C-alpha positions in Angstrom: -26.7 -9.2 -13.2 -26.6 -11.4 -10.3 -23.0 -11.8 -9.2 -23.8 -15.4 -8.0 -24.8 -16.0 -12.0 -21.4 -15.2 -13.1 -18.8 -17.8 -14.1 -15.7 -18.0 -12.7 -12.6 -18.4 -14.9 -9.8 -20.0 -13.1 -6.4 -19.5 -14.6 -4.5 -22.7 -14.3 -2.7 -23.3 -17.3 1.1 -22.4 -16.3 4.2 -24.6 -15.7 4.3 -23.5 -12.0 8.0 -23.7 -11.9 8.4 -22.0 -8.6 6.9 -25.4 -7.0 9.0 -27.7 -8.7 9.8 -30.7 -7.7 6.1 -31.0 -6.5 4.7 -29.7 -10.0 6.6 -32.1 -12.1 4.1 -34.9 -12.2 0.9 -32.8 -11.0 -0.4 -29.5 -12.3 -0.6 -26.8 -9.6 -4.3 -27.1 -9.0 -3.6 -30.9 -7.7 -0.7 -30.0 -5.5 -1.8 -31.2 -2.0 -2.6 -28.8 1.0 -3.8 -30.1 4.4 -4.5 -33.4 2.9 -6.3 -32.6 -0.4 -6.0 -31.2 -3.7 -5.8 -27.4 -3.7 -8.7 -27.3 -6.3 -10.8 -29.3 -3.7 -10.5 -26.1 -0.9 -10.7 -23.7 -3.8 -14.1 -25.3 -4.8 -15.4 -25.4 -1.4 -14.7 -21.7 -0.9 -16.4 -20.6 -4.1 -19.3 -22.8 -3.5 -19.8 -21.2 0.1 -19.9 -18.0 -1.8 -22.9 -19.3 -4.0 -20.6 -19.2 -7.2 -21.1 -22.8 -8.8 -20.0 -22.3 -12.5 -16.4 -22.8 -13.0 -14.3 -22.4 -16.5 -10.8 -23.8 -15.9 -8.2 -22.3 -18.2 -5.8 -25.2 -18.4 -2.6 -26.4 -20.0 0.0 -28.5 -18.5 -1.4 -31.6 -17.1 -4.7 -30.3 -17.2 -6.1 -33.9 -18.2 -5.2 -35.0 -14.7 -7.8 -32.3 -13.4 -10.5 -33.4 -15.7 -9.6 -36.9 -14.7 -10.2 -36.3 -11.0 -13.1 -33.5 -11.3 -14.8 -34.0 -14.4 -18.0 -31.7 -14.9 -18.3 -30.9 -11.0 -21.3 -32.8 -10.4 -20.0 -34.7 -7.4 -19.6 -31.4 -5.9 -22.8 -30.0 -6.8 -20.9 -27.3 -9.3 -20.6 -27.1 -13.1 -16.8 -27.3 -14.3 -16.0 -26.5 -18.2 -12.5 -26.6 -19.3 -10.7 -24.6 -21.8 -7.4 -25.9 -23.0 -4.4 -24.0 -24.3 -3.5 -26.3 -27.0 0.3 -27.0 -28.0 1.0 -23.3 -27.1 0.7 -21.8 -24.1 -1.3 -18.5 -24.4 -0.4 -16.9 -21.2 -3.2 -15.5 -19.1 -4.8 -12.8 -20.9 -4.6 -15.3 -24.1 -6.2 -18.3 -21.9 -8.9 -16.0 -21.2 -9.4 -15.0 -24.7 -9.7 -18.6 -25.8 -12.6 -19.3 -23.2 -14.5 -16.6 -24.0 -17.3 -18.8 -25.6 -17.9 -20.6 -22.3 -17.7 -17.0 -20.2 -20.4 -15.0 -21.7 -20.3 -11.2 -21.3 -19.1 -11.1 -17.8 -17.2 -12.8 -15.3 -14.7 -13.4 -12.4 -11.0 -13.9 -13.1 -9.2 -16.0 -10.2 -5.5 -16.9 -10.3 -5.2 -20.7 -9.9 -2.9 -20.5 -7.1 -4.9 -18.0 -5.0 -7.3 -18.9 -1.9 -9.2 -15.9 -1.2 -11.8 -16.0 1.6 -13.6 -13.1 1.1 -16.9 -11.7 0.0 -17.0 -12.3 -3.9 -20.4 -10.6 -3.9 -19.5 -7.5 -2.8 -16.6 -7.3 -5.3 -19.2 -8.0 -8.2 -21.5 -5.4 -6.7 -18.6 -2.9 -6.8 -17.8 -3.9 -10.5 -21.7 -3.6 -11.4 -21.7 -0.1 -9.8 -18.7 1.1 -11.6 -20.1 0.4 -15.2 -16.3 -0.2 -16.2 -14.8 -2.9 -18.2 -12.8 -4.6 -15.4 -12.2 -4.4 -11.7 -9.3 -5.6 -9.9 -9.5 -6.4 -6.2 -6.3 -4.6 -4.1 -4.8 -4.8 -0.9 -2.4 -2.8 1.1 0.7 -4.6 1.1 4.0 -2.6 1.7 5.8 -5.6 0.5 4.9 -7.9 3.4 3.6 -10.9 1.0 5.2 -10.0 -2.6 6.0 -6.8 -4.2 3.4 -4.3 -4.3 2.7 -3.3 -7.9 -0.3 -1.1 -7.6 -0.7 2.6 -6.9 -4.3 2.9 -5.4 -5.5 6.4 -4.1 -8.6 7.7 -3.6 -10.4 4.5 -4.5 -8.8 4.8 -7.8 -6.0 2.7 -9.5 -3.6 5.4 -10.6 -0.8 2.7 -11.9 -0.7 -1.0 -12.0 2.6 -2.5 -13.4 4.7 -5.4 -12.3 8.2 -4.6 -13.9 8.3 -0.8 -13.4 7.7 0.4 -9.8 7.0 3.9 -8.5 7.5 5.0 -5.0 3.6 5.3 -4.5 3.0 1.6 -5.0 1.8 0.3 -1.8 -1.0 -2.2 -2.8 -0.9 -5.4 -4.8 -3.3 -7.4 -7.0 -5.2 -9.4 -4.7 -5.7 -12.3 -7.0 -9.4 -11.7 -7.8 -10.9 -9.7 -10.8 -13.9 -9.0 -12.9 -14.1 -8.5 -16.5 -16.4 -7.8 -19.3 -15.9 -9.7 -22.5 -15.6 -6.5 -24.3 -12.5 -5.7 -22.2 -10.6 -8.3 -24.5 -12.1 -7.5 -27.7 -9.0 -5.6 -29.1 -6.6 -8.7 -28.1 -5.1 -10.8 -30.7 -6.6 -14.4 -30.9 -4.6 -17.3 -30.6 -1.5 -15.5 -29.3 0.4 -14.7 -26.1 -1.2 -12.4 -24.4 -0.5 -11.3 -20.6 -3.7 -10.4 -18.4 -1.1 -8.1 -16.8 -0.8 -6.2 -19.9 -4.6 -6.1 -20.5 -5.2 -4.3 -16.9 -2.5 -1.8 -17.8 -4.2 -0.8 -20.7 -7.7 -0.7 -18.7 -5.8 1.6 -16.1 -4.6 3.9 -19.1 -8.3 4.1 -20.4 -9.7 4.5 -17.2 -11.8 1.6 -17.4 -10.3 -0.5 -14.7 -12.0 0.1 -11.0 -10.4 -0.8 -7.9 -11.8 -2.5 -5.1 -9.8 -2.7 -1.8 -9.8 -5.9 0.4 -8.9 -5.7 4.1 -7.8 -9.1 5.1 -4.5 -10.8 3.6 -4.7 -13.4 0.6 -3.2 -16.6 0.7 -1.5 -18.7 -2.4 0.5 -21.7 -3.4 2.7 -20.0 -5.7 5.6 -20.8 -3.7 6.8 -23.1 -1.3 6.6 -20.8 1.5 2.8 -20.0 0.6 1.9 -23.5 0.3 3.1 -24.1 3.9 1.3 -21.3 5.3 -2.2 -22.1 3.7 -1.5 -25.7 4.8 -1.3 -24.5 8.6 -4.3 -22.1 8.2 -6.5 -24.8 6.6 -5.6 -27.4 9.2 -6.2 -24.7 11.9 -9.7 -24.2 10.5 -10.5 -27.8 9.8 -10.1 -27.5 6.2 -12.9 -25.0 6.0 -15.7 -27.9 5.5 
């Protein structure tokens, strides 16, 4: 399995309520950052890592993304779209719906995450683990958001976004890898939260953990959006 052969599922179907009023008329991927839609920055970053097969799991205002980016050929990449349909399916449900386009193994990236890291190293760790999934984690100590992972001795002991334990000093970094088999027991055409899939994999000792040392950036909030805008402008938009 070559890491650059794996498609990247981008979870971009949510309503982005925390970014309102910006997202009342545009989906989160098209929110402007440093003079461009956020998705343009994300594409550039992924392409630099050799990742050129993207599957967008879209819902709310997703047709606007299709209008602007099409099949990705203008960017030298290949984009496919998987629409939620009339009912939002949640992050896990969106992945299940997209499985025919994703194949046996794939990256999972949150649609509001900007992660300037070594994606191939994550895929290599996933491959070595032999497990059904991998979650990247960051030692957060509540700095950028609520810590939700107990990570010790290279293993994820607990992952829970609702029930906190004192040993949680890490956070889900925003990038994962999954084998299609990890979703095989999930119901189809129903709401499924990816967090619940990850929790189940932890309980089955099937979720590898890979620690990232540099902080993450995101546009899930107005503060995060402003922070990323400053970073990208300072770096010349990473062109």
